[in-house]
N, C-alpha and C positions, 0 to 999 in steps of 0.2 A: 623641227617638224613633228607635229603631234597627230595630225589627221591625214587621211589618205588623199584628200583634195590638194593638200599642199605638195604632195609628191607628183601631182599632175597639173600644176599651175602653169597655164600657157605663158604668162609673162616671165616666170622664172625659166621656163624652157627656152624662150626666145633669147634671154640673156646668155644662157649656156651655149646655145647654138651660135650666137655671135662670137663668143670667146673661142669656140671650137674652130670657126671659120678663120679667125685671126691667127690661131696657132697653125692651121694648115697653110696659111699664106706665108709663113716664115720661110726664109731661104733654106734653112736646114731641112724642113719637111718637103718643100717643093723639089729639092734635089733628089729626095728619096721616093717621091710619089710614084705609084699609089701606096698609101699607108694601109696595111692589112692588119686588122684587129680581129682576133678570134674570140667569140664568146663561148665559153666552155660548157655552160649549163643550158639545157633545153628550156628551162624557165625563162632565161634571158632571150632565147630565140623567139619564144612565143610572144613575149612583150615587145620585142623589136618589130615583129610583123603586125601585132595587134595595134600598136600606136603609130605605125608608119614611120619609124625613126630613120630608116635607111634613106627615104625620099627627102628627109630634111637635112641630111648631112652633105658636106661637100663631095662632089663626084670623085675627088682624088682620095677619099677615105672609104675603104671597102671593109664591110663586116663579113667575117667567115663564120659559118654556123657549125661548130665543132661537135665532137662525139659525146655530149653531156646528157643525152637521153638514154637511160639504160634499156628501155624497150627497143629503141632504134638500133642498138648494136647487138641484139639478141640473135644468135645464129639459128638458121633453120633447123640444124640437127638437134639443138636443145629443145626446140618446140616439138620435134619428133619424139624426143625422150619423154616429154610431158604426155604426149598422146599415147605412147606405149604404156606408161604407168596408168593413165586414166582408163585405159581399155580393160584393166584387170577387174573382174566382177566384184571383188571385195573392197575396192578402193573408192574413197571419196577424195577427189582432187580439188585443191583450193588454190586460188591465186588472186592477184589484183586485176582490176578491170581491163587495163590497157593490154595486159598479156593475153587476154582472151582472143584478140583479133590479129595477133602476129602470125603471118603465114609460115607454116612448116613446108615440107616438101610436097605434101598432098592436101592438107587442110589445116584449119585453125582449131583451137580449143573450143571456140564458140560453135563451130560446125560439128565438132565431135559431141558436144553437149546436145545439140539439136538431134543428133543421131542416137541419143540414149545414154551416153556416158554421164556418170554422176560428177559433174564439174561445177564447182560453186565459186562465185566471186565473193571475196572477203575484203574488208577494209583494213585489217591488220592481221598479223600472224596470231595474235591472241584469239581472234575469231576462229581461226582454224583449230587452235588448241581446244577451244570450247566444243567445237564440233566433234573432235576426237573423244572428249570426255562423255559426250552424249551418245556416241556410237561405238561402244567398246568392242563390238564384234567385227568392226571394219577397220582397215588401215586408212588413216587420213594423212594425206601428203600436202604439205604447204610448199608451193613453189616460191622461194625467196629470191628476189632480184632487186637490183638497185645499187646505187653507190653507197658511200659511207653514211648518207642521210638516213637510209632505211635499215642499215645493218644493225645498229644497236637494238632496235625493236625485235628483230629476229633473234639476236643473241639472248636477250632477256627472256623471250618465249621459250627458247631451247632450255635455258636454265630452269624455268618454271616447269616444263614438261618432265625434266629429270627429278626436280624436287617433289613434284606431286605424283611421280611414278605413273605417268600417262604413257604406257608402253606401246600404244598403237598410233602414236604421232611420229611423223617422219618429215624431214626437211630435204627438199631438192634444192641445193644451194647454187644459185647463179649470181651471187653478189660480186660486184667488181669494184676496183679502186681507181681513183682518178689520177694519182701522181704518176704511176708507171705509164699510163696512157699518154699523159702530157710529154713525158720523156721520149716515148716512141714517136710521137708527132714531131718533136724537135729534132730527132735523129733522122727523120725521113726527108731525103733530099727533094722529094716532090712537094713538100709542104712549105709554103712561104708565109711566115707570120712575123709581124713586127712587134706585137704586144698582145697581151691576153686580158680579157675581162673574166675574172675568176669566179667560181661557183659560190654562191652565198650559203646555201643549205648544207652542202658538204663541209664548207669551212666552219660552219657553226659547230660541227662535231670535231674536226681535226685541227682547227686553228690555223695559224699563219706559217709556222716554222716549216712544214713539209714542202712548201713552195719555194723555199730559199734558193734551191739549186737553179731554178729558172732564171733568176736575176744574176746569181753569182757565176754560174758556169756558161749559160747561154746568152747572157746580157740582154734579156728580154724583160721589159716592164710588165708587171702583173698587179692588177688591182681587183680585189674582191669587191663585188658589187651587189647591191640590192636589186629588186626586180621591177620597181616602178620606173616610168619613163625618165624622171629626173635623176633617179639613181644611176641609170645607164648612161645618160648624157654627162653627168658629173664624172663618172668613172672614165669615160672616153677622154674628157678634158684632162683628168689627172694623168692618164697614159700619155697624151700628147705633150703635156708639160715635161714629163720625163724624157721623151724622145727629143724634144727641142733642146733640153739642157744636157743631153748626153748621159742621162742617169738610167740605171736599171735597178729598180727596187720592188719589193713586195709591199703594196699598200692596202689599206682597208677602208673603203668607202662605206661599208655596211657595218660600221662600228656599233650601231644601235642594237644589233643582233649578234654579230660575230666578235668573239673575244680572242685575244692573242693566243691563249693556251687551248682554246676550244672547250669541249665538254669532257672533262677528265673522267667522270663516271661512265659516260658512254664509251670512251676509248678503252677503259678497263674491261667492260663487258665484252666488247668486240675481241680484245686480245685474249680473254679467257676462253672464248668459244671457238674462234676461228684461227686458221693459219693460212699463209699464202700458198697458192698453187704454183707449181713450176711454170706453167704456161696456161693461158686461157685464150679461147677463140673469141674474136669480136667480128660481128657482121660488118663487112665492108672494109675492115682494117687488118684482117688476118689474126695471127697469134701474137700475143704480147706477153713477155716474161713477167711473172709475179704480179699480174694485174687482176687476179681473181682470188677468192678465198674458198676454203672448204672447212668442214667441221674437223676439229682436233680429234685425235684418237680416242680420248676419253668420252667423246660423244658419238662414237661410231655406231652405237645401237640405233641412233636416230637418223642415220645417213641414208637417204633414199637411193643414192647411187649404189651403195652396197646391198641394201635390202632387195633392190630389183635388178642387181647385176647389170647395170647399164654399160653399153659399149657403143658410144656415139660414132657414127660414120659421117664424115664431113659432107655437107650438102651446099653447093655453091648457089648463089643467086642467079636468076636468068641473066644471060649475057647483056640483054638490053637494059637491065636494071642498073642504075648508076649511083646507088647510095654511097658506095665507098668514095667516089670522087666528090660528092657533095660534102661528106663528112670531113674531107681533107681541104675543102675550099677550092678545089680545082674546077668545080661547076657550081652554079647557083641552081636551086631546086627547079626553077622553070626551064632550065636548059636541058634537063633530062628528057629524052624523047617520049617517055611514058607519062610524063607529068600531065595530070588533068584529063587524060584519055584512057590509056591502059592501066593507069594507077591513080586511084582516088581514095579519099577517106572511107567511102562506102565499100569499095573493093580494092584494098591495097595490095599491090604486088611487092613493094619494097617496105621495109620496116619504118623508114622515115615518114611514111604516110599514115602510120597507125596511131601513134600517140599525138595528143594535142601539142606536145612539146617537140615533136619531130619537125625538122626544118621544112619538109615538103608539105606536111599537113597544115602547118602554120601559114606557109605561103599560099596554099590552096584556099584556106579560109579567109585570109585577110587581103591578099594581093591578087592572086590568080595570074595566069599568063596574060601578058598584054595583047596577045593575038586572039584571046577568047572574048 
């Protein structure tokens, strides 16, 4: 396949759907139905809703929208930390666009900017570094968040800041890692998953090997997938093949982009700059051991947590907000009582409604509640 239209070919999609239906009709899977497959990445969630894939699949096959959107698992207290830093008169606070609308306990970064705080949206951490070089009398803070996909760019920017002696640049690090999160989900008795559609962009960096424990220890099939509709359908078929045959392996449907060893240079940059935290908070999921990273001691001078002496205080979501249950597959987005009324993309109460890759935002945009 060379062109994007081939990844969206209706005839090929129909062939894959026929084969998926045949697999689901097998006695092995009928006895286990419903089959629950979790897509880990928010990009997959967006594509599934955009192309209406759930409506095309057999009713006995259920897709669970997992915690693969970093904005969606950003705790309120970390937004409050951002707001506290941005309120300092000598600070220019920079971050990615999606983070601007995540609710803290009182307001969002977007609202703080409207109130006069110097908060700027950037497209990369290098943009923030350039702002620091242009404003040497002010402290410039970059709010780094995301999985292993965005971590290398942040690491390389930190290295450049040190190399170019930009001493007014700081990193507020909320980068998180996917593998400990998957283990936490597998260890959670409330989460029922038969197989996983693995993240394509993260895997482009870390490769295949880190996922081996999912197949070996937990006996769950795991297929790294691309993001086009045919990618996702083929990945589902590959997972069902394993389930029918009683296999549990890590496979790579996205071989045109993801290589077995991942990106070695990116891994080296990340290992040079970051180390694992003991515990990190996830919105809707609680604390997960060694699931986040922080700057190593040699880069302490750039650490915004130390510079601003942050002491986060946990802030729970409103009781009526059901993001945690959606992330674990216990609820579909439209089953949340706030969906589409008290919580919309224009006025999100929960983080899953903020990013276009959040399950609730994608469902709102492409599907909406049947009752509406």
